[in-house]
Structures are given as structure tokens and as C-alpha cells.
C-alpha positions in Angstrom: 81.9 73.8 82.1 80.9 72.2 85.0 84.1 71.7 86.8 84.0 75.7 86.9 80.7 75.9 88.8 81.0 72.4 90.7 83.7 73.3 93.8 81.9 76.8 94.6 79.1 74.2 96.4 81.8 73.6 99.4 81.9 76.9 101.7 85.9 75.9 102.0 86.4 76.5 98.6 84.5 79.8 98.6 86.2 81.5 101.2 89.4 79.5 99.8 89.5 81.4 96.6 88.6 84.5 98.0 91.6 85.1 100.2 93.6 83.4 97.5 93.1 86.0 95.2 92.9 88.8 97.8 96.7 87.2 99.0 97.7 87.2 95.3 96.9 90.7 94.4 98.5 92.0 98.0 101.7 90.1 97.6 102.0 90.7 94.1 101.7 94.5 94.6 104.2 94.9 97.5 106.6 92.4 95.7 107.1 95.1 92.8 108.7 97.4 95.5 110.8 94.3 97.0 112.1 93.1 93.8 113.3 96.5 92.7 114.6 97.8 96.0 117.1 94.5 95.8 115.1 93.3 99.3 114.0 89.8 97.9 115.7 88.5 101.6 113.4 90.4 103.9 110.0 88.7 102.8 111.6 85.3 104.0 113.3 86.9 107.4 110.2 88.9 108.0 107.7 86.2 107.8 109.6 84.0 110.2 110.1 86.6 112.3 106.1 87.0 112.7 105.8 83.3 113.4 107.9 83.8 116.4 105.5 87.0 116.8 102.3 84.3 116.5 103.7 81.9 119.1 104.2 85.0 121.6 100.7 86.4 120.9 99.1 82.8 121.5 100.9 82.0 124.9 100.0 85.8 126.3 96.3 85.3 125.0 96.9 88.6 122.6 94.5 88.5 119.6 96.6 87.1 116.9 96.6 90.0 114.4 97.8 92.9 117.0 100.3 90.4 118.3 101.9 89.4 115.6 101.4 92.9 113.6 103.3 94.6 116.5 105.7 92.0 116.7 106.4 92.2 112.8 106.7 95.9 112.6 109.1 96.1 115.5 111.4 93.4 113.7 111.3 95.7 110.4 112.2 98.8 112.1 114.5 96.9 114.4 116.2 95.8 111.0 116.3 99.4 109.3 117.8 101.1 112.2 120.5 98.1 113.0 121.6 98.6 108.9 121.3 102.3 109.2 123.5 103.0 112.4 125.7 99.9 112.9 128.3 99.2 109.9 126.3 95.5 110.1 124.9 95.6 106.5 121.3 94.8 105.9 121.3 91.2 105.0 123.2 90.2 108.2 120.9 91.8 110.4 118.2 90.6 108.7 119.7 87.1 109.2 120.4 87.6 113.2 116.9 89.4 114.0 114.8 87.2 112.4 116.4 84.0 112.8 116.0 85.1 116.7 112.4 85.6 116.4 111.8 82.6 115.0 113.9 81.0 117.1 111.7 82.5 120.0 108.7 80.9 118.6 110.0 77.4 118.3 111.4 77.1 121.5 107.7 78.4 123.0 106.5 75.7 121.0 108.5 73.2 122.4 107.5 74.5 125.9 103.8 74.3 125.6 102.8 71.7 122.9 99.4 71.3 123.4 99.3 73.9 120.7 101.9 72.8 118.3 99.3 71.2 115.7 97.4 74.6 115.6 100.7 76.3 114.3 101.1 73.8 111.1 99.1 76.1 109.6 100.9 79.2 110.0 104.3 77.4 109.0 102.6 75.6 106.1 99.2 77.5 105.2 95.6 76.5 106.0 93.5 78.2 103.2 90.9 75.3 103.6 90.1 76.4 107.2 89.6 80.1 106.4 86.5 81.6 107.6 84.9 84.7 106.5 86.0 86.7 109.2 89.2 86.4 108.3 88.5 86.7 104.4 87.5 90.4 105.5 90.4 91.2 107.5 92.7 89.9 104.3 90.6 92.4 102.2 90.8 95.3 104.7 94.5 95.0 105.0 94.8 94.6 101.0 92.6 97.7 100.7 94.7 99.7 103.5 98.0 98.7 101.6 96.7 99.8 98.3 95.7 103.5 99.7 98.8 103.4 101.4 100.6 102.4 98.0 98.0 105.3 96.3 99.0 107.9 98.9 102.9 107.7 99.0 103.2 106.7 95.5 105.8 109.2 94.5 107.9 109.0 97.6 107.9 105.5 97.4 109.1 105.4 93.7 111.8 107.9 94.5 112.7 106.2 97.2 112.7 102.5 95.4 114.8 104.1 92.3 117.5 106.3 94.2 117.1 106.8 98.0 120.2 109.4 98.4 118.6 111.5 95.6 115.0 111.3 97.1 116.8 112.4 100.8 118.2 115.5 98.9 114.9 116.5 97.4 113.3 116.3 100.9 111.7 112.9 100.9 111.9 111.5 104.3 113.3 108.3 103.1 113.6 106.7 106.8 109.4 107.5 107.2 109.2 105.8 104.0 111.1 102.8 104.8 109.1 102.7 107.9 105.7 102.9 106.1 106.4 100.0 103.7 108.0 98.0 106.6 104.9 98.2 108.2 102.6 97.6 105.1 104.9 94.4 104.3 104.8 93.2 107.8 100.8 93.5 107.5 100.9 91.7 104.3 102.8 88.9 105.8 100.3 88.6 108.5 97.5 88.3 105.9 98.9 85.9 103.7 100.5 83.4 106.4 97.0 81.2 106.6 97.1 80.8 103.1 100.8 80.3 102.5 102.6 79.9 105.6 106.0 81.1 106.7 107.7 78.5 104.5 106.3 79.9 101.1 105.3 83.4 101.7 108.7 84.8 100.5 107.6 83.2 97.0 104.6 84.6 97.0 106.2 88.3 97.5 108.8 87.5 95.1 108.1 85.4 91.9 105.2 87.3 90.6 106.9 90.6 91.0 110.1 89.4 88.9 108.4 87.5 86.2 106.4 90.4 85.4 110.0 92.3 85.7 110.8 89.9 83.0 108.3 90.9 80.5 108.2 94.3 80.9 110.5 97.7 81.6 107.4 100.0 82.4 107.0 100.2 86.4 102.9 100.9 86.0 102.8 97.8 83.6 105.2 95.7 85.6 102.7 96.5 88.9 99.7 95.4 87.0 101.4 92.2 85.6 102.7 91.2 89.0 99.1 91.9 90.8 97.0 90.0 87.6 99.8 87.1 88.1 99.2 86.9 92.1 95.3 86.8 91.7 95.5 84.7 89.0 97.9 82.2 90.0 95.6 82.2 93.3 92.5 80.9 91.5 94.0 78.3 89.2 95.8 77.3 92.4 92.7 76.4 94.2 91.1 74.9 91.4 94.1 72.9 90.7 94.3 71.8 94.8 90.7 71.0 94.7 90.9 68.5 91.6 94.3 67.0 92.3 94.5 67.1 96.1 97.3 68.9 96.9 98.5 71.2 99.6 96.5 74.7 97.7 99.8 77.0 99.3 102.6 74.7 97.5 100.4 74.7 94.2 99.5 78.4 94.2 103.8 78.4 94.5 104.6 76.1 91.5 102.0 78.0 89.7 103.6 80.8 90.1 107.2 79.7 89.2 105.6 78.0 85.7 104.8 81.5 84.7 108.3 82.6 85.9 109.6 80.1 83.7 107.3 80.9 80.6 108.4 84.6 81.4 111.9 83.8 81.3 111.5 82.0 77.8 109.8 84.8 76.4 112.2 87.2 77.4 115.2 84.7 76.5 113.4 84.6 72.8 112.5 88.3 72.6 116.5 89.2 73.6 117.5 87.0 71.0 115.4 88.2 68.4 116.3 91.9 69.2 120.3 91.1 68.7 119.2 89.2 65.3 117.6 92.6 64.4 120.4 94.6 65.1 122.6 92.2 63.8 120.7 92.9 60.4 120.4 96.7 60.7 124.6 96.7 61.1 125.1 94.4 58.1 
């Protein structure tokens, strides 16, 4: 059991495993709504858009979380409004707006080359450089997002499964979409230091899809997704420590392994159900 305790003697591991588990829970929680809404692409797009906001924040000497958060929220609102008020589909709006935002970040990096290296962490994650102050920020965002989902649980659930009927019953779906966009932007900012822009979309989608393969219950799906996110965050840190590979990539690879396992289990369960039905028919 020494291998379980040994890494905790290092400060970077203690902060890393704490933030990895928090980010895993946060992404797993929001990922359920993203998957059920068919919005898997928005996680990928928003993460790239927020990267542009992070670079602008640096250039303007704004607070990173405030500047990137405001940029991400405005991007999400712009996507929603473009999709609602024009004939452009949501996927096309995401592609145009978020790619343009990412290009702004890349252009500024090429102009101000002195901070190019510091933004490698934003692109690929740098969990080993996380401080306790940043852990506190991620913890605060996780608690805040969980509180928002708890308070707006019924409205979010109704809007997720049938937005048109929800609107008929008086649910202000536009406000719910805006609230969800804000929560998603906050989650991406919190997870950027852990996973980087290139891997956040996977962390948002994979645990939720895996949970969907294992259950048809919404509540259990949420529980499974959060559990997978937390577990992969902790295991990913251990594997990264002992194998000496990037922590963010390790976490996503473990999530992918869970997905393959769930896919196999789901396939076997489906085959067993068909065989049982065949026996009953006979």
C-alpha cells in the first residue's frame, strides 16, 4: 500500500489530485446535460473560444478568471442568439464564432511572443503547476455550479428533454439556456488548467456518454458520470506520477477505457435481452 501514500509527500501531487477530482466531478455533472441535449460540440467550441478570451485578458492585464469568464459567457450567448434569430444552425454558429475567437488568441500570441510558453498550459493543461489558490477557485466554481443545477433542476430537466413543451408550460427556456451557458463557461475555465483546451471537450462528454450506456435513469446517469469523472481524475494522477506521462491526457485515456468497458457491458446486456425475448417467444 506504500504506492498509494508515497505520492502525497509532494505538494504538486496533493494539489493536482484535488483539482483533478474536482474538475472531474464538475465536467461529469454538466456533461450529462450536454450529452442529453445533443450539444457535445459546444464544449469543444467554447473551450477554444475561452482560450481567445484568456489571451485577451493577459494582454489587457485583466484578472484571468474574470476576463476569460466574461468572454466565454458572451460567446455562449452570441451562439444561442445567432442560432435562435437566424437561419444558421447551432453547429454552424458554434463553428464560426468559436473558431474566430480562437484565432484572436492565436493572433495575439504571435504578436506578443513573450508569453507564448505560458499559454502552453492553457492549450495542453498543466495540472502539476496548480496552486492551492487555484484549487480553491475550482472548488468554488464546482459548488456554485452544483447549487445552480440544484435550484434550477426541474427547469433544466424539462428544457433538456423537450424545450418546446417546457416553453408551453411557462418555463423560460431562453433564460435557462443562458444560465446553462454561464455554468458551462465557468466549468471550462476551471478545468482549463487541468486538461487544457484540447482535452476539455472529451472530459465533458466521455463520462456522461459512458454513464448513458450503463443506465436509462437520469439520476443514476448523473451519479455515474460524476463518479467516473472523480475516479478517473484520481487514477489519472497516480498513473501519470508513476508512468511519467501528461496528467490531462492520462485522465482522458482512462475515461476512454471506462467508455469501452461500458460499451462492451451494454452490448452484452443487449444480446442477453434479445436472447431472453427469443426464448419467451419460442
